[in-house]
Structure formats: C-alpha cells, structure tokens
TORDO-208374 format. One line per 8 residues: number of its first residue (from 1); for each residue x, y, z of N, C-alpha, C, O. Coordinates in Angstrom, 3 decimals. Layout:
N
NUM> X:Y:Z:X:Y:Z:X:Y:Z:X:Y:Z; ...
REM end
This chain:
239
1> 181.463:63.920:-39.290:181.027:63.767:-40.686:182.227:63.602:-41.626:182.172:62.831:-42.584; 183.318:64.337:-41.340:184.519:64.241:-42.173:185.114:62.846:-42.107:185.566:62.312:-43.119; 185.117:62.246:-40.902:185.652:60.899:-40.725:184.807:59.889:-41.508:185.342:58.985:-42.149; 183.484:60.054:-41.449:182.590:59.155:-42.172:182.813:59.266:-43.673:182.854:58.257:-44.377; 182.958:60.499:-44.161:183.173:60.720:-45.590:184.500:60.111:-46.033:184.594:59.519:-47.108; 185.519:60.263:-45.196:186.825:59.706:-45.545:186.744:58.188:-45.671:187.321:57.610:-46.592; 186.033:57.539:-44.753:185.880:56.085:-44.795:185.113:55.663:-46.048:185.434:54.658:-46.682; 184.093:56.451:-46.390:183.305:56.147:-47.582:184.151:56.297:-48.843:184.058:55.476:-49.755
9> 184.966:57.333:-48.897:185.849:57.535:-50.046:186.831:56.378:-50.195:187.149:55.964:-51.310; 187.310:55.857:-49.066:188.212:54.705:-49.123:187.487:53.481:-49.681:188.071:52.705:-50.437; 186.227:53.309:-49.313:185.438:52.196:-49.846:185.229:52.349:-51.346:185.302:51.372:-52.092; 184.970:53.576:-51.787:184.785:53.817:-53.217:186.075:53.542:-53.985:186.040:53.004:-55.092; 187.215:53.911:-53.396:188.497:53.649:-54.047:188.755:52.150:-54.142:189.246:51.661:-55.159; 188.421:51.423:-53.074:188.575:49.969:-53.089:187.680:49.347:-54.160:188.088:48.425:-54.866; 186.464:49.858:-54.270:185.529:49.371:-55.283:186.090:49.619:-56.685:186.000:48.761:-57.563; 186.660:50.789:-56.875:187.265:51.127:-58.163:188.431:50.200:-58.470:188.576:49.746:-59.605
17> 189.262:49.912:-57.477:190.401:49.015:-57.681:189.930:47.611:-58.064:190.529:46.961:-58.921; 188.858:47.150:-57.427:188.306:45.830:-57.753:187.794:45.807:-59.189:187.966:44.816:-59.898; 187.173:46.886:-59.610:186.664:46.975:-60.982:187.809:46.940:-61.988:187.729:46.248:-63.003; 188.863:47.681:-61.707:190.012:47.714:-62.614:190.685:46.347:-62.693:191.134:45.934:-63.762; 190.754:45.648:-61.569:191.346:44.311:-61.569:190.535:43.363:-62.447:191.097:42.564:-63.196; 189.219:43.458:-62.348:188.352:42.627:-63.181:188.513:42.989:-64.654:188.578:42.110:-65.514; 188.576:44.295:-64.941:188.742:44.742:-66.318:190.047:44.274:-66.921:190.087:43.849:-68.076; 191.129:44.352:-66.135:192.430:43.895:-66.612:192.424:42.394:-66.873:193.035:41.914:-67.828
25> 191.725:41.665:-66.014:191.669:40.206:-66.147:190.923:39.797:-67.422:191.386:38.924:-68.156; 189.787:40.416:-67.685:189.019:40.020:-68.875:189.709:40.495:-70.156:189.612:39.842:-71.194; 190.402:41.628:-70.081:191.153:42.075:-71.271:192.239:41.058:-71.599:192.454:40.730:-72.766; 192.924:40.558:-70.567:193.957:39.544:-70.790:193.335:38.253:-71.326:193.913:37.586:-72.184; 192.165:37.911:-70.817:191.471:36.730:-71.338:191.206:36.860:-72.832:191.430:35.919:-73.594; 190.731:38.025:-73.245:190.432:38.243:-74.660:191.704:38.162:-75.493:191.714:37.559:-76.565; 192.772:38.771:-74.997:194.055:38.743:-75.690:194.542:37.310:-75.858:194.967:36.920:-76.946; 194.481:36.529:-74.790:194.962:35.150:-74.837:194.040:34.260:-75.665:194.501:33.308:-76.296
33> 192.750:34.560:-75.666:191.830:33.775:-76.487:192.178:33.903:-77.959:192.187:32.914:-78.692; 192.465:35.127:-78.386:192.841:35.340:-79.783:194.208:34.716:-80.068:194.435:34.177:-81.151; 195.120:34.791:-79.090:196.406:34.109:-79.260:196.215:32.608:-79.467:196.852:32.004:-80.330; 195.335:32.018:-78.668:195.095:30.574:-78.797:194.525:30.234:-80.167:194.811:29.171:-80.719; 193.720:31.136:-80.713:193.152:30.926:-82.048:194.238:31.007:-83.115:194.383:30.102:-83.936; 194.993:32.091:-83.095:195.981:32.332:-84.159:197.160:31.363:-84.086:197.728:30.999:-85.116; 197.531:30.945:-82.875:198.659:30.020:-82.703:198.217:28.568:-82.644:199.041:27.667:-82.492; 196.905:28.341:-82.763:196.329:27.003:-82.683:196.810:26.278:-81.417:197.236:25.123:-81.447
41> 196.718:27.017:-80.310:197.195:26.544:-79.011:196.004:26.030:-78.203:195.324:26.804:-77.529; 195.758:24.737:-78.274:194.590:24.156:-77.623:194.672:24.252:-76.100:193.658:24.480:-75.441; 195.871:24.078:-75.535:196.015:24.137:-74.080:195.702:25.531:-73.550:195.054:25.667:-72.512; 196.156:26.569:-74.252:195.851:27.939:-73.837:194.350:28.190:-73.940:193.765:28.840:-73.074; 193.734:27.681:-74.989:192.290:27.860:-75.159:191.525:27.221:-74.006:190.569:27.803:-73.493; 191.943:26.030:-73.599:191.286:25.360:-72.476:191.486:26.135:-71.180:190.596:26.166:-70.330; 192.652:26.762:-71.024:192.906:27.577:-69.832:191.971:28.780:-69.794:191.492:29.167:-68.727; 191.714:29.365:-70.949:190.782:30.504:-71.013:189.394:30.076:-70.555:188.722:30.808:-69.828
49> 188.970:28.905:-70.974:187.656:28.393:-70.575:187.593:28.251:-69.054:186.575:28.574:-68.443; 188.676:27.768:-68.442:188.697:27.590:-66.990:188.673:28.928:-66.247:188.153:29.016:-65.134; 189.233:29.962:-66.864:189.286:31.267:-66.202:187.915:31.920:-66.054:187.770:32.886:-65.304; 186.928:31.414:-66.747:185.590:32.002:-66.662:185.062:31.987:-65.234:184.344:32.902:-64.830; 185.413:30.955:-64.466:184.957:30.869:-63.077:185.525:32.015:-62.239:184.857:32.521:-61.337; 186.754:32.419:-62.539:187.375:33.528:-61.801:186.624:34.824:-62.066:186.378:35.606:-61.149; 186.264:35.046:-63.317:185.515:36.252:-63.676:184.152:36.261:-62.989:183.710:37.293:-62.483; 183.500:35.120:-62.976:182.196:35.042:-62.315:182.315:35.362:-60.823:181.444:36.020:-60.254
57> 183.387:34.900:-60.200:183.592:35.179:-58.777:183.852:36.671:-58.544:183.340:37.252:-57.588; 184.647:37.282:-59.418:184.882:38.723:-59.321:183.575:39.491:-59.454:183.317:40.440:-58.714; 182.770:39.069:-60.395:181.483:39.712:-60.648:180.621:39.710:-59.387:180.076:40.741:-58.995; 180.504:38.551:-58.763:179.677:38.420:-57.558:180.245:39.245:-56.411:179.498:39.931:-55.713; 181.560:39.186:-56.208:182.179:39.920:-55.099:181.989:41.426:-55.223:181.698:42.106:-54.239; 182.157:41.949:-56.449:181.991:43.390:-56.648:180.527:43.777:-56.487:180.218:44.822:-55.914; 179.635:42.947:-56.984:178.210:43.228:-56.815:177.840:43.299:-55.329:177.109:44.199:-54.915; 178.337:42.361:-54.534:178.049:42.357:-53.107:178.637:43.592:-52.427:178.025:44.151:-51.516
65> 179.817:44.018:-52.865:180.429:45.240:-52.327:179.547:46.455:-52.624:179.330:47.301:-51.758; 179.053:46.528:-53.835:178.158:47.635:-54.206:176.896:47.628:-53.353:176.455:48.671:-52.868; 176.329:46.459:-53.178:175.088:46.370:-52.409:175.306:46.742:-50.946:174.437:47.350:-50.321; 176.463:46.379:-50.402:176.768:46.773:-49.023:176.860:48.285:-48.896:176.358:48.865:-47.934; 177.500:48.918:-49.866:177.620:50.377:-49.833:176.256:51.046:-49.957:175.980:52.038:-49.284; 175.416:50.502:-50.813:174.072:51.066:-50.979:173.248:50.915:-49.703:172.493:51.815:-49.335; 173.395:49.783:-49.037:172.588:49.513:-47.847:173.087:50.264:-46.614:172.289:50.728:-45.800; 174.402:50.380:-46.479:174.965:50.924:-45.244:175.298:52.413:-45.329:175.268:53.109:-44.314
73> 175.614:52.906:-46.519:176.073:54.290:-46.642:175.001:55.238:-47.171:175.092:56.450:-46.974; 173.992:54.695:-47.838:172.935:55.505:-48.426:173.510:56.687:-49.243:173.235:57.847:-48.937; 174.303:56.380:-50.274:174.929:57.442:-51.075:173.898:58.260:-51.840:172.804:57.783:-52.141; 174.261:59.479:-52.145:173.378:60.379:-52.870:174.070:60.890:-54.134:175.296:60.858:-54.243; 173.273:61.354:-55.073:173.731:62.061:-56.277:174.869:61.321:-56.985:174.695:60.180:-57.412; 176.041:61.974:-57.111:177.126:61.433:-57.922:177.642:60.098:-57.373:177.959:59.193:-58.144; 177.723:59.975:-56.067:178.182:58.714:-55.485:177.240:57.570:-55.849:177.685:56.452:-56.109; 175.962:57.847:-55.868:174.975:56.829:-56.234:175.131:56.447:-57.703:175.033:55.272:-58.056
81> 175.371:57.434:-58.553:175.584:57.150:-59.980:176.843:56.309:-60.160:176.878:55.409:-61.000; 177.875:56.602:-59.374:179.140:55.870:-59.504:178.948:54.400:-59.133:179.398:53.512:-59.859; 178.292:54.145:-58.025:178.074:52.761:-57.609:177.184:52.036:-58.615:177.433:50.878:-58.950; 176.156:52.717:-59.092:175.289:52.122:-60.104:176.059:51.802:-61.373:175.806:50.786:-62.020; 177.002:52.671:-61.731:177.818:52.437:-62.917:178.714:51.224:-62.739:178.901:50.446:-63.675; 179.267:51.056:-61.550:180.086:49.868:-61.289:179.245:48.604:-61.454:179.700:47.622:-62.041; 178.029:48.633:-60.940:177.130:47.474:-61.081:176.863:47.149:-62.554:176.841:45.981:-62.943; 176.661:48.183:-63.365:176.419:47.964:-64.791:177.699:47.522:-65.508:177.659:46.676:-66.401
89> 178.819:48.096:-65.112:180.081:47.818:-65.794:180.527:46.381:-65.587:181.035:45.756:-66.518; 180.347:45.843:-64.386:180.780:44.464:-64.169:179.968:43.499:-65.032:180.459:42.433:-65.404; 178.740:43.867:-65.345:177.942:43.026:-66.254:178.574:43.016:-67.642:178.681:41.966:-68.275; 178.993:44.200:-68.115:179.648:44.265:-69.422:180.978:43.528:-69.416:181.312:42.841:-70.381; 181.742:43.665:-68.334:183.032:42.965:-68.250:182.828:41.452:-68.200:183.590:40.698:-68.806; 181.811:41.016:-67.484:181.522:39.580:-67.408:181.162:39.035:-68.784:181.537:37.914:-69.126; 180.438:39.824:-69.575:180.078:39.386:-70.925:181.310:39.338:-71.829:181.407:38.467:-72.693; 182.252:40.265:-71.638:183.505:40.198:-72.402:184.247:38.914:-72.054:184.814:38.262:-72.930
97> 184.242:38.550:-70.762:184.842:37.286:-70.360:184.150:36.108:-71.028:184.811:35.174:-71.483; 182.823:36.146:-71.088:182.064:35.073:-71.751:182.438:34.959:-73.225:182.612:33.858:-73.749; 182.558:36.101:-73.884:182.896:36.072:-75.310:184.341:35.600:-75.522:184.650:34.984:-76.542; 185.215:35.887:-74.567:186.580:35.361:-74.651:186.561:33.841:-74.595:187.294:33.172:-75.323; 185.714:33.305:-73.723:185.541:31.854:-73.643:184.972:31.320:-74.952:185.401:30.272:-75.434; 184.003:32.038:-75.531:183.433:31.632:-76.817:184.521:31.530:-77.890:184.551:30.579:-78.672; 185.410:32.521:-77.914:186.490:32.523:-78.909:187.447:31.364:-78.653:187.910:30.715:-79.591; 187.741:31.104:-77.377:188.634:29.992:-77.031:188.030:28.654:-77.461:188.738:27.787:-77.975
105> 186.732:28.488:-77.254:186.064:27.247:-77.684:186.108:27.105:-79.208:186.293:26.009:-79.739; 185.935:28.225:-79.893:186.035:28.189:-81.356:187.458:27.848:-81.780:187.665:27.131:-82.759; 188.441:28.365:-81.040:189.848:28.091:-81.360:190.146:26.602:-81.322:190.891:26.086:-82.155; 189.561:25.916:-80.349:189.771:24.468:-80.241:189.233:23.754:-81.480:189.856:22.819:-81.983; 188.090:24.192:-81.961:187.484:23.561:-83.138:188.175:23.966:-84.439:188.108:23.245:-85.435; 188.840:25.123:-84.425:189.453:25.634:-85.653:190.940:25.325:-85.775:191.579:25.750:-86.737; 191.494:24.599:-84.824:192.948:24.394:-84.815:193.460:23.661:-86.058:194.642:23.755:-86.389; 192.592:22.947:-86.734:193.000:22.216:-87.943:192.661:22.972:-89.228:192.723:22.410:-90.321
113> 192.296:24.269:-89.085:191.928:25.067:-90.263:192.742:26.369:-90.306:192.174:27.457:-90.215; 194.070:26.259:-90.446:194.901:27.484:-90.438:194.569:28.456:-91.550:194.680:29.667:-91.362; 194.161:27.949:-92.715:193.847:28.852:-93.830:192.635:29.723:-93.526:192.584:30.888:-93.919; 191.665:29.155:-92.827:190.477:29.922:-92.450:190.852:30.995:-91.435:190.394:32.134:-91.521; 191.691:30.614:-90.472:192.101:31.556:-89.422:192.851:32.745:-90.023:192.668:33.884:-89.594; 193.693:32.471:-91.014:194.520:33.516:-91.607:193.775:34.351:-92.651:194.326:35.297:-93.214; 192.528:33.991:-92.895:191.755:34.685:-93.918:191.524:36.154:-93.566:191.482:37.007:-94.453; 191.376:36.447:-92.290:191.115:37.817:-91.843:192.081:38.180:-90.714:192.697:37.303:-90.107
121> 192.206:39.473:-90.441:193.171:39.971:-89.454:192.505:40.086:-88.080:192.184:41.180:-87.616; 192.306:38.931:-87.444:191.681:38.913:-86.126:192.546:39.632:-85.073:191.990:40.349:-84.241; 193.882:39.472:-85.073:194.690:40.187:-84.077:194.516:41.704:-84.140:194.513:42.366:-83.101; 194.374:42.256:-85.328:194.161:43.702:-85.450:192.851:44.114:-84.795:192.795:45.105:-84.066; 191.803:43.351:-85.058:190.508:43.653:-84.467:190.576:43.532:-82.944:190.002:44.346:-82.220; 191.283:42.507:-82.469:191.434:42.313:-81.026:192.178:43.480:-80.386:191.801:43.934:-79.306; 193.228:43.969:-81.039:193.990:45.096:-80.484:193.107:46.330:-80.332:193.194:47.035:-79.326; 192.270:46.591:-81.311:191.382:47.749:-81.242:190.352:47.579:-80.116:190.039:48.529:-79.399
129> 189.837:46.364:-79.976:188.840:46.114:-78.936:189.473:46.237:-77.553:188.880:46.831:-76.653; 190.662:45.685:-77.377:191.350:45.793:-76.087:191.651:47.247:-75.749:191.559:47.649:-74.589; 192.008:48.031:-76.753:192.243:49.459:-76.527:190.967:50.149:-76.067:191.010:51.057:-75.237; 189.835:49.719:-76.605:188.549:50.286:-76.181:188.226:49.925:-74.737:187.727:50.756:-73.978; 188.513:48.679:-74.360:188.267:48.249:-72.981:189.118:49.072:-72.020:188.621:49.570:-71.010; 190.400:49.211:-72.338:191.294:50.012:-71.487:190.844:51.461:-71.440:190.864:52.096:-70.386; 190.435:51.981:-72.600:189.997:53.375:-72.651:188.759:53.625:-71.812:188.654:54.646:-71.133; 187.814:52.681:-71.861:186.603:52.828:-71.068:186.896:52.844:-69.586:186.358:53.670:-68.850
137> 187.756:51.926:-69.141:188.100:51.857:-67.720:188.952:53.052:-67.295:188.773:53.584:-66.200; 189.874:53.471:-68.154:190.694:54.649:-67.832:189.835:55.909:-67.726:190.065:56.757:-66.864; 188.851:56.021:-68.605:187.977:57.202:-68.552:187.193:57.220:-67.249:186.878:58.289:-66.726; 186.878:56.040:-66.722:186.166:55.942:-65.454:187.050:56.392:-64.297:186.623:57.190:-63.463; 188.273:55.886:-64.243:189.148:56.203:-63.119:189.665:57.643:-63.170:189.925:58.256:-62.135; 189.811:58.171:-64.385:190.349:59.528:-64.538:189.257:60.586:-64.696:189.549:61.776:-64.817; 187.985:60.141:-64.694:186.852:61.068:-64.869:187.032:61.902:-66.142:186.820:63.114:-66.151; 187.429:61.215:-67.209:187.818:61.882:-68.455:186.740:61.673:-69.521:186.637:60.597:-70.109
145> 185.948:62.703:-69.759:184.870:62.595:-70.742:185.400:62.425:-72.157:184.844:61.654:-72.940; 186.476:63.142:-72.492:187.018:63.043:-73.848:187.483:61.627:-74.156:187.311:61.132:-75.270; 188.070:60.986:-73.161:188.516:59.610:-73.345:187.315:58.688:-73.566:187.382:57.754:-74.365; 186.231:58.953:-72.863:185.013:58.158:-73.053:184.467:58.343:-74.472:184.066:57.372:-75.113; 184.450:59.571:-74.956:183.982:59.822:-76.321:184.894:59.153:-77.351:184.428:58.685:-78.389; 186.212:59.110:-77.054:187.152:58.465:-77.972:186.849:56.982:-78.120:186.987:56.420:-79.207; 186.433:56.347:-77.021:186.075:54.925:-77.082:184.938:54.714:-78.072:184.951:53.763:-78.853; 183.971:55.594:-78.035:182.826:55.474:-78.954:183.256:55.697:-80.398:182.737:55.051:-81.308
153> 184.206:56.611:-80.615:184.725:56.823:-81.967:185.457:55.575:-82.470:185.352:55.214:-83.642; 186.198:54.923:-81.571:186.930:53.709:-81.943:185.978:52.584:-82.338:186.331:51.714:-83.134; 184.785:52.606:-81.782:183.807:51.570:-82.115:183.449:51.612:-83.598:183.191:50.574:-84.207; 183.435:52.804:-84.172:183.158:52.916:-85.609:184.230:52.196:-86.424:183.923:51.571:-87.439; 185.493:52.282:-85.982:186.586:51.592:-86.673:186.405:50.078:-86.582:186.604:49.358:-87.560; 186.026:49.608:-85.400:185.824:48.170:-85.209:184.670:47.683:-86.075:184.748:46.605:-86.665; 183.610:48.462:-86.155:182.464:48.068:-86.975:182.849:47.958:-88.450:182.434:47.023:-89.135; 183.635:48.907:-88.932:184.080:48.859:-90.331:184.952:47.633:-90.574:184.823:46.962:-91.598
161> 185.839:47.348:-89.628:186.709:46.188:-89.745:185.892:44.907:-89.713:186.163:43.973:-90.468; 184.906:44.861:-88.850:184.020:43.696:-88.751:183.303:43.446:-90.078:183.261:42.316:-90.565; 182.745:44.497:-90.652:182.006:44.322:-91.908:182.926:43.859:-93.029:182.537:43.027:-93.849; 184.148:44.395:-93.069:185.091:43.990:-94.105:185.486:42.518:-93.946:185.548:41.775:-94.925; 185.748:42.114:-92.720:186.110:40.720:-92.463:184.947:39.780:-92.774:185.138:38.699:-93.332; 183.756:40.203:-92.411:182.577:39.382:-92.673:182.410:39.142:-94.164:182.123:38.024:-94.592; 182.591:40.204:-94.961:182.477:40.046:-96.414:183.527:39.074:-96.945:183.241:38.268:-97.830; 184.747:39.152:-96.401:185.831:38.279:-96.866:185.527:36.816:-96.543:185.754:35.932:-97.369
169> 185.017:36.570:-95.349:184.708:35.192:-94.957:183.560:34.634:-95.799:183.620:33.491:-96.252; 182.528:35.429:-96.006:181.388:34.975:-96.803:181.810:34.692:-98.244:181.354:33.725:-98.854; 182.681:35.540:-98.778:183.182:35.320:-100.138:183.948:33.999:-100.212:183.817:33.254:-101.183; 184.745:33.712:-99.185:185.500:32.453:-99.159:184.564:31.256:-99.046:184.818:30.203:-99.630; 183.497:31.421:-98.302:182.508:30.343:-98.168:181.872:30.036:-99.520:181.615:28.875:-99.838; 181.622:31.057:-100.303:180.994:30.858:-101.605:181.946:30.190:-102.594:181.529:29.405:-103.446; 183.230:30.515:-102.464:184.224:29.928:-103.366:184.501:28.475:-103.006:184.621:27.616:-103.880; 184.600:28.212:-101.695:184.927:26.860:-101.233:183.962:26.448:-100.129:184.297:26.573:-98.951
177> 182.786:25.967:-100.471:181.770:25.606:-99.469:182.125:24.378:-98.643:181.394:24.045:-97.710; 183.230:23.690:-98.954:183.607:22.494:-98.186:184.028:22.862:-96.757:183.962:22.033:-95.850; 184.459:24.109:-96.569:184.865:24.573:-95.237:183.767:25.408:-94.585:184.045:26.352:-93.846; 182.546:25.056:-94.861:181.412:25.853:-94.391:181.391:25.980:-92.856:181.206:27.074:-92.323; 181.580:24.865:-92.164:181.514:24.892:-90.697:182.622:25.758:-90.104:182.372:26.547:-89.194; 183.841:25.613:-90.616:184.962:26.404:-90.113:184.754:27.890:-90.407:185.044:28.738:-89.562; 184.259:28.201:-91.582:184.009:29.596:-91.935:182.928:30.201:-91.049:183.015:31.366:-90.662; 181.913:29.409:-90.728:180.852:29.888:-89.838:181.411:30.186:-88.452:181.028:31.172:-87.822
185> 182.314:29.335:-87.981:182.959:29.584:-86.687:183.755:30.883:-86.712:183.768:31.621:-85.728; 184.419:31.167:-87.831:185.176:32.417:-87.926:184.244:33.623:-87.954:184.583:34.683:-87.426; 183.074:33.468:-88.565:182.077:34.541:-88.501:181.677:34.812:-87.054:181.492:35.961:-86.653; 181.549:33.737:-86.277:181.204:33.892:-84.877:182.333:34.578:-84.100:182.079:35.415:-83.234; 183.571:34.219:-84.414:184.720:34.820:-83.720:184.734:36.339:-83.885:184.890:37.074:-82.910; 184.569:36.804:-85.123:184.605:38.249:-85.327:183.352:38.915:-84.756:183.390:40.076:-84.349; 182.248:38.176:-84.729:181.042:38.704:-84.079:181.277:38.886:-82.585:180.891:39.910:-82.020; 181.906:37.903:-81.937:182.183:38.019:-80.507:183.085:39.229:-80.226:182.886:39.944:-79.244
193> 184.066:39.446:-81.089:184.948:40.606:-80.916:184.170:41.912:-81.068:184.378:42.862:-80.313; 183.278:41.945:-82.047:182.472:43.151:-82.248:181.573:43.417:-81.042:181.364:44.567:-80.658; 181.045:42.347:-80.449:180.211:42.505:-79.265:181.023:42.981:-78.070:180.523:43.757:-77.256; 182.263:42.531:-77.951:183.139:43.028:-76.880:183.339:44.530:-77.018:183.362:45.254:-76.022; 183.483:44.994:-78.247:183.613:46.431:-78.483:182.356:47.168:-78.034:182.444:48.248:-77.450; 181.194:46.594:-78.302:179.937:47.217:-77.873:179.854:47.306:-76.351:179.352:48.289:-75.806; 180.345:46.283:-75.674:180.342:46.322:-74.203:181.289:47.406:-73.688:181.011:48.040:-72.670; 182.402:47.618:-74.385:183.311:48.709:-74.006:182.636:50.067:-74.181:182.840:50.979:-73.381
201> 181.833:50.192:-75.232:181.063:51.428:-75.441:180.079:51.636:-74.293:179.904:52.759:-73.818; 179.439:50.562:-73.849:178.519:50.678:-72.714:179.223:51.263:-71.494:178.666:52.103:-70.786; 180.461:50.807:-71.255:181.235:51.323:-70.124:181.471:52.818:-70.291:181.298:53.586:-69.345; 181.865:53.231:-71.490:182.133:54.647:-71.750:180.871:55.486:-71.569:180.927:56.589:-71.026; 179.744:54.969:-72.022:178.477:55.704:-71.869:178.117:55.888:-70.402:177.571:56.926:-70.025; 178.415:54.897:-69.571:178.139:55.031:-68.145:179.076:56.037:-67.483:178.699:56.697:-66.514; 180.281:56.150:-67.999:181.208:57.168:-67.474:180.642:58.561:-67.713:180.692:59.420:-66.833; 180.110:58.776:-68.899:179.488:60.066:-69.209:178.316:60.313:-68.264:178.085:61.445:-67.839
209> 177.585:59.263:-67.938:176.467:59.389:-67.000:176.958:59.798:-65.610:176.359:60.661:-64.968; 178.042:59.182:-65.149:178.590:59.530:-63.839:178.984:60.997:-63.780:178.701:61.691:-62.803; 179.636:61.457:-64.831:180.190:62.812:-64.817:179.157:63.890:-65.122:179.302:65.021:-64.658; 178.130:63.569:-65.882:177.176:64.599:-66.309:175.773:64.408:-65.740:174.976:65.346:-65.713; 175.477:63.205:-65.293:174.127:62.924:-64.830:173.154:62.649:-65.958:171.956:62.493:-65.719; 173.653:62.589:-67.189:172.812:62.340:-68.362:173.222:61.021:-68.994:174.390:60.833:-69.332; 172.271:60.102:-69.157:172.542:58.815:-69.781:171.993:58.841:-71.199:170.790:59.000:-71.406; 172.891:58.682:-72.183:172.450:58.690:-73.570:173.365:57.796:-74.396:174.512:57.537:-74.029
217> 172.836:57.337:-75.504:173.608:56.474:-76.392:174.575:57.323:-77.193:174.182:58.295:-77.838; 175.855:56.942:-77.145:176.882:57.722:-77.829:177.302:57.101:-79.149:177.667:57.813:-80.084; 177.256:55.786:-79.232:177.732:55.107:-80.436:176.680:55.134:-81.525:175.484:55.255:-81.262; 177.157:55.020:-82.759:176.244:54.989:-83.906:175.468:53.685:-83.919:175.873:52.702:-83.300; 174.358:53.686:-84.626:173.530:52.488:-84.731:174.282:51.380:-85.439:175.042:51.637:-86.373; 174.071:50.133:-84.995:174.707:48.991:-85.619:173.670:48.189:-86.397:173.657:46.959:-86.331; 172.821:48.861:-87.115:171.705:48.186:-87.785:172.173:47.182:-88.821:171.433:46.264:-89.173; 173.400:47.347:-89.317:173.874:46.416:-90.336:174.650:45.253:-89.773:175.178:44.448:-90.541
225> 174.741:45.129:-88.453:175.545:44.090:-87.844:174.845:42.748:-87.897:173.669:42.631:-87.551; 175.590:41.725:-88.339:175.066:40.369:-88.363:175.103:39.796:-86.964:176.045:40.065:-86.218; 174.107:39.016:-86.586:174.085:38.366:-85.281:173.766:36.896:-85.448:173.126:36.514:-86.428; 174.201:36.048:-84.499:173.917:34.616:-84.623:172.435:34.314:-84.668:172.023:33.326:-85.275; 171.604:35.175:-84.019:170.173:34.926:-84.013:169.616:34.809:-85.420:168.628:34.110:-85.649; 170.257:35.500:-86.369:169.774:35.462:-87.744:169.941:34.073:-88.350:169.279:33.730:-89.330; 170.844:33.267:-87.752:171.070:31.923:-88.253:170.578:30.877:-87.270:171.034:29.734:-87.289; 169.634:31.275:-86.400:169.013:30.315:-85.520:169.772:30.058:-84.238:169.393:29.158:-83.488
233> 170.834:30.809:-83.947:171.592:30.619:-82.723:170.758:31.064:-81.536:170.036:32.057:-81.622; 170.850:30.335:-80.424:170.066:30.681:-79.238:170.815:31.565:-78.268:170.401:31.726:-77.120; 171.934:32.148:-78.729:172.727:33.089:-77.939:173.348:32.436:-76.721:173.564:33.095:-75.705; 173.638:31.151:-76.811:174.347:30.483:-75.731:175.826:30.760:-75.867:176.260:31.363:-76.848; 176.610:30.322:-74.882:178.046:30.560:-74.927:178.761:29.550:-75.799:179.973:29.658:-75.983; 178.058:28.576:-76.338:178.705:27.596:-77.219:178.915:28.196:-78.593:177.981:28.756:-79.169; 180.148:28.090:-79.145:180.408:28.621:-80.493:179.809:27.732:-81.556:179.931:28.024:-82.746
REM end
C-alpha cells in the first residue's frame, strides 16, 4: 500500500507541475499581450495569437492526466478535491489565455491610436492581474489559505481600477466621438483584464475548497461591472 501511495503522490506532483507550467505560460501571454498593445508591436501581438494553440494543447493534456488518475487510482476525499480543482483551474487558465489573445487582436487594431492607448494605465492593471494569477497558483502549491484570501482582496483593487479606467474612456468618447471604435476597443481591453482577475479569484476559491472541503464565493459581487453583452457582443474571442 505504501508503494502504491508513493506512486500516486508522484503522479499528483507531476499533475501540479503541469498546472504550474500552464499557469506560467498564460501569465506570460497576458504580459506580452499588454506589451504588444502599449508598444504598438504588431508582430508580438500576432505571436500571442499563435500561442493560443499551445495553451489549448496543455489544457487537453492536463485534462487527460486528471481523467486517467480518476479512472485508475479512484482517489478519495482530499485527493479527489485536488484533482477536481486542477480540472476546474485549467479551464480558468485557458480562458485567461483566450483573453490574452483578445487583447493581442485589439492591439493590432489599436496600433494607430497611441493617444487612446495612453488614456488609461493598462500596464498597472495588468501587473495587478498577473500578481493575482501567481498568487492563486502559489496558494495551490503551498496549501496557503491566507494567500488565497489575499488574491480575493486584490480583486477589489482591480475592480476599482477597472471602474476608474472605464469612466475615463467613456468621458473621452463623449468629448471626441470621432475615435468611437478605438475607444470601444479599449473598453474591451480593460474588460478582458478584469475578467482575467475574476478567473484568478476562481482559482483561489478552489484552493480554499481543497484545503477546507467547503466551496464558497470569496470575492465581492461585481454587479456594477460592464460586459460586452450589454452592447450586443456575442462573447466570441474577436475584439
């Protein structure tokens, strides 16, 4: 039984390493997507779009690993919660990758509108979101509940920053409606960043579930958050 448990623990560690690799990859994608926007780097933006296939492959491989463990090892209690959390987390990481691609596509369209790009502090928002992604994954690997709660607290900062930026962009649209399309794209960019933060919160909430066995919403309600659906967007990956 000890030998079997040791082998299972090694599989769980491998699964954790695969998850961290995926998390690091999508965080870098988000960082580079914002770089491509702020530096008006079309080639980097196109590279981000191509990287989406890598994230999708990671997603499938980790999912298959989880399913093999569920089928062959029949884990119980905490181990079952851990594998289930990995399955949920890769979905959130894959969506962060999708939103990074969304930002990169917007960057390509916005490369001729530097004044719109500089209107708000997108790099600051990106830094906070990336810190949340790292915090969520670190809380998972370190079994650190306080770190998970900190991620949820950071989400409040991102929400405040999002609302402030949204007001600034809308005010600029009212003053100069000739840049309506570019301003709308910038609204989408900050929305994608805010959604990435929400996905990081999801990861932190699942960590609390692994450690306590209780699944509950930790972040405050985002009832005031603007979404593309309000403007007829069909929630596709096109910016």
